[in-house]
C-alpha positions as CSV (number, residue, x, y, z in Angstrom):
1,M,0.0,0.0,0.1
2,Q,1.4,3.6,-0.8
3,T,0.4,6.9,0.4
4,Q,1.7,10.3,-0.8
5,V,3.2,13.3,1.2
6,K,0.9,16.3,0.9
7,A,1.1,20.0,1.9
8,W,-0.8,20.4,5.3
9,G,-0.7,24.3,6.3
10,N,3.0,25.1,6.8
11,S,3.9,21.4,7.1
12,Q,3.6,18.2,5.2
13,G,1.6,15.1,6.1
14,I,0.3,11.8,5.1
15,R,-2.9,10.0,5.4
16,I,-2.9,6.4,6.8
17,P,-5.7,4.3,5.8
18,K,-7.9,3.2,8.4
19,E,-7.2,-0.4,7.9
20,I,-3.6,0.2,8.7
21,L,-4.4,2.0,11.9
22,N,-6.9,-0.7,12.9
23,E,-4.3,-3.2,12.7
24,A,-1.9,-1.2,14.7
25,N,-4.5,-0.5,17.2
26,V,-4.0,3.2,16.6
27,V,-7.2,5.4,17.2
28,L,-8.0,9.0,16.7
29,N,-5.8,11.4,19.0
30,D,-3.5,8.8,19.8
31,V,0.2,10.0,20.4
32,L,2.7,8.3,18.3
33,D,6.6,8.5,18.6
34,I,8.5,9.3,15.5
35,Q,11.7,7.6,14.9
36,I,14.2,7.3,12.0
37,S,15.6,3.8,11.4
38,N,18.0,3.1,8.5
39,G,16.5,6.0,6.4
40,A,12.9,4.8,7.1
41,I,10.4,6.9,9.1
42,V,9.0,4.6,11.8
43,L,5.7,5.5,13.9
44,V,5.6,3.8,17.2
45,K,2.7,3.9,19.7
46,P,4.4,4.2,23.1
47,F,3.8,1.9,26.0
48,R,1.1,3.5,28.4
49,H,0.1,1.9,31.6
50,K,-3.6,1.4,32.0
51,T,-5.6,3.5,34.5
52,L,-7.4,1.9,37.4
53,E,-10.6,2.5,35.6
54,E,-9.4,0.9,32.3
55,R,-8.4,-2.2,34.4
56,A,-11.7,-2.3,36.2
57,A,-13.5,-1.9,32.9
58,E,-11.8,-5.3,31.8
59,Y,-13.5,-6.8,34.7
60,G,-17.0,-5.6,34.1
61,G,-16.2,-2.4,36.3
62,K,-16.3,-4.3,39.4
63,L,-13.2,-4.4,41.8
64,S,-13.1,-6.4,45.0
65,L,-11.2,-4.1,47.0
66,D,-13.1,-4.3,50.2
67,G,-11.7,-6.0,53.3
68,E,-8.4,-7.2,54.2
69,F,-5.9,-9.3,52.5
70,D,-3.9,-12.1,54.4
71,W,-0.4,-12.0,53.3
72,G,0.4,-15.0,55.5
73,E,2.9,-15.3,58.1
74,P,6.0,-12.8,58.4
75,V,9.0,-14.1,56.5
76,G,12.2,-12.4,57.3
77,R,12.7,-9.3,59.4
78,E,9.4,-7.3,58.8
79,I,7.6,-6.1,61.6
80,W,3.8,-6.7,61.9
């Protein structure tokens, strides 16, 4: 697949087909890092940790954070 560099205001830009963005898991307003590697322009989606809300959404929005957690008996020199 090919695309063409076009004028975009005082800069230049390219349009990336939606199929390519979908395959790369890139959505509108995502931030991408631009790198040059062996004369090629490489766009990289930087790693981003998920927020607590995003993690909760993966479990149906329900987190079981109530109550205490039993870490077991002390091991080593920790004080309880």
